[in-house]
N, C-alpha and C positions, 0 to 999 in steps of 0.2 A: 408475510403471512397472506393466505388467500383472502381476497375480497369477497364479501357476500352481498349481492345486490338483488333488489326486487323490482320487477317491471309490472306496473299496474295497467292492465288492458282496459281501455276506455269503451270498447264496443260490446254490444250484446252478442249472444251466442250466434244468432242468425247472421249478423254482419261479419263476425269472425269467420264463419263458414264460407260466406261468399268471397271474402278476401283470400282465404286459403285456397279456394277453388281456382282463383285467377292467378295467384302469385306463388302458391305452393307452401305458404306459411301464413299464420295469423300475424297481425301487426305486432303483437307483443313478442312473438317468436323472432320476427325480423329485427326488432329493437334489441332483444337479448343477444342476437348474433353480432350486432354492432358493438354492444358493450363488451362482448368477449374479444372482439378484434382490437378494441382500444385498451382492454385490460385482460390480457391472456390468462392472468392468475385468478380471474373472477369466476365464482359460482353464481349463476343467475336463476332465481326463482320467478315464477309468474303467478299473478292472482287476477281474479275476474269478478270485480265487485258488482258488475251489472247483472250477474246471474242470481236469480232468486235463491236464497238459502246458502249463498256462498260463504265458506268458512274463511273469514278475513282476519288478518292479524290485528291485535289491539296495540295500544301504545307500548306495552311491555314487549310484545313480540316484535314490533317495529324497531325497537332499540337494538335488537340483535343484528340488524342489517347495517351495513356500512353506507349504503346509499339506496334511494328509491327513485325510479324514473316513471313518469306518467306519459302514456302514449296519446296519440290523437284519437278521434272518434267521429262517427257520423251523427252522433246525438247533438241536440241543441240545449244548452244549459237552462234557458228560460222555460223549457217545457216542464222541468222539475218533476219528472216521473220518479217512482221509487228507485229505479236503477241508477238515476242521476244522483238522487239524494244519498244513496249508499256511497257513491264515489266522493261526494263532498265530505261525508262523515269520515271516510278513510283518510282524506287529505288533512282534515283537522287532527286526526290521530297521528299522522306523520309529523305535523308541526309540533304537537305535544310531546312526541318522542324525542325531538331534537335531531332526527336523522337527516343528513343532507339530501335534498330532493331536487330533481330536475324535471321540468314540464315542457312538453312539445305541443304547441297548438291548443288542442282540447286540454292538455295538461296545464297550460298556463291559465286557461279559463276556470278550471276546477280549483286550482290553488288560489286564484283571485277570489272566487266565491267563498271558499273555505275561510279566507282571511277577512272577509267583509266587503268585498268589492262587487261590482255589477257587470254583467255581460249582456250584450244585445246583438241583434242582427246588424251587420255593417250596412249603414245607409248607402254606402258607395258600391255595394254589391260584393260579389265573390272575388277573392284574390286567388287566381287560378294558375297553377303550374309553377310560376316563378314570381316570387316577391322581389320587386325591383328597387334598387337604390335604398336599401336599408341603411340609415345613417346613425351611428352612435352619437349621442349628445356628449356634453362635457363630462358627465358622470360615467357614461359608457366608455369613453375613450381611456379612462383611467381604471376601469373595472376589469378584474382578472378574466371574466368570462369573454370579453370582447377585445382583450389586449392584443390578440393576433390579427384582428380585422382592420381593413383600411377605412378611410373616411366614409366610404359607401360601398356596399356589396349587394349581390343578389343571392337568393336562397330558394330552395325548393319549398313550395307551399301549396295548400289547398284548404281554404276555409271560407265560410260565409259570415261567421260571427267575429266579434272583437270585444275587447274590454272597453266598456263605456266609462266606468268609474273605478279607478284603482283602489285597492284595499289600503287601509292604514298600514304603515310600515313598508310601503312599496317605494322603490327607487326606480324611476324610468331611466332606461339605458339606451334605447334606440327606437326610431320611428321611421316611417316612410309615407309616401303619398296616399296609401290606402288605409293605413291604421297608425294612429299615434303610438299605440302600445305594441311594439314589435319585440322588445326585450326588456326584462325587469329583474330586479332582485326583490323578493318579498320576505320580510322578517315578521314572524307571527309566533307567539308562544315561545317555546325553546328553539324553534327551528328557523332555518334560512333556506329559501328556494331560489334557484336560478331558473328562469323560464323564458321561452320565446314563442312568438305566434307562428313562426315558420317551422319547418321540419328538418333540422340538421341530420336526423337519422335516415331520411329518405334517400333512395336511389332514383335515377331517372326511370327505371323500370317500374318502380312503385308508383310514381306519379302517372305513368302511362296506364297502368292497371286501374287506378282509381278513376281516371278520366274515362276509360272504357266502361266502367261500372255505372257511371252517372252521365254517360254521353248524351242521352236525350235531354237532360236538364241543361247541360252545357250548350247544346244547340239552341234550346229555347231561350237561354239567357244571352244569346248573341255572340258567344265566343267562337263558334264555328258556323259556317253557312249550312253545312249538311254533314252527313256521316262520312262522306269521302274526305272532306277537309279535316274532320276529326281524326280519321284514320291516318291521313298523311302526317299530321302533327305527332300522333302517337308513334308512328314508324320512325320519325326523326329522333324521338326520345329513346326508343329502343336501340337505334343505331349508336347513340351516345352512351347508352348503358353498355353496349358491347365494346365500344371503342371511344373512350373519353378524349382521345387524342385526335379525333376526326375534326380537323381544323375547318374545312368548309362547312360542316354542320354547326360547329360552334359559332362561326362567323354569321351564319344564316340567322341564328337565334340570339346573337349578341351576348355570348357567354364567355367568361374569362375563368382563370384558374380558381377563383374563390368558390365557384360552384362545380367546375369540372373536376378538380382534384379532390379525391375522396377524403384525404386528410384535412384539407382546407374546409370542405363542406361540413365536416363533422367537428369543426374546431371547438364549438361551444361545449359539446359533450366531453371531448377530450380534456378541455380545461377544467370542467367540473370534476372529473375523476382525479386529475392531478392536483388541483388546488383545494377542492372541498372534501372529496371522499377520502383520499389516502391520508392526508394530515389528521383527519378526524376519526380515523378508523376505530371502530368500537373494540374495546378490550373485554366486553362483558360476555362474550361467547354467544352461542346460538339459542334462540328460543325453542 
């Protein structure tokens, strides 16, 4: 039977428009495409809780979905504006509905806050482009989400914030030198979330586009000497987007198959669909 999935967009309308202008699709649309590639039988809906007056599903409506995925966002959770509060409320409704949920980056932070945890700006600064040496701990090495991962791996990433205090019901699964909380399972209410601080749904082109949009900040933060250096780095990512088998480029940036191979890069989402979503598929029909 067809899977019915929901992608919850974390960005405001203005940020969605800027992203679509540079990449040709909103983050939620790109995420939905990844889900369809991993689950060709899926019908994927989108919702936009950051929009004022958005018509959002309640717990009863969420029960009709087989899985919910939360995207990244340019927002900062500790600002707690109305568009952020609406996303936390929706995450609580997902937990209450018992629908399997996956969170990427901002999605992890929203799910953490909804379950009673705390998010802060990372005192170590931004994790930019590639999160290095993410290491599953003892719980992570035996957890289904990370079962396919080696003892340490790299992943595409772009974030300033991190989980400071994990929510009750959270199991830490992986960490690295930038953030203790890189992968978790969160149990809250009737629901279980798998979530990561990195972006398994991203492509190299996606990271390049985001870096271009915030280039001035990246230069000011010392990641690049000037616009030419930023442009050269983005050009390398665009080359890898076009040809992930470009071995000289991969060696230049110290990348292996865990991040170059699309299937390996998306491993956590694929495992979520296969291990969480399909076995728990709702038989209650659609809202």
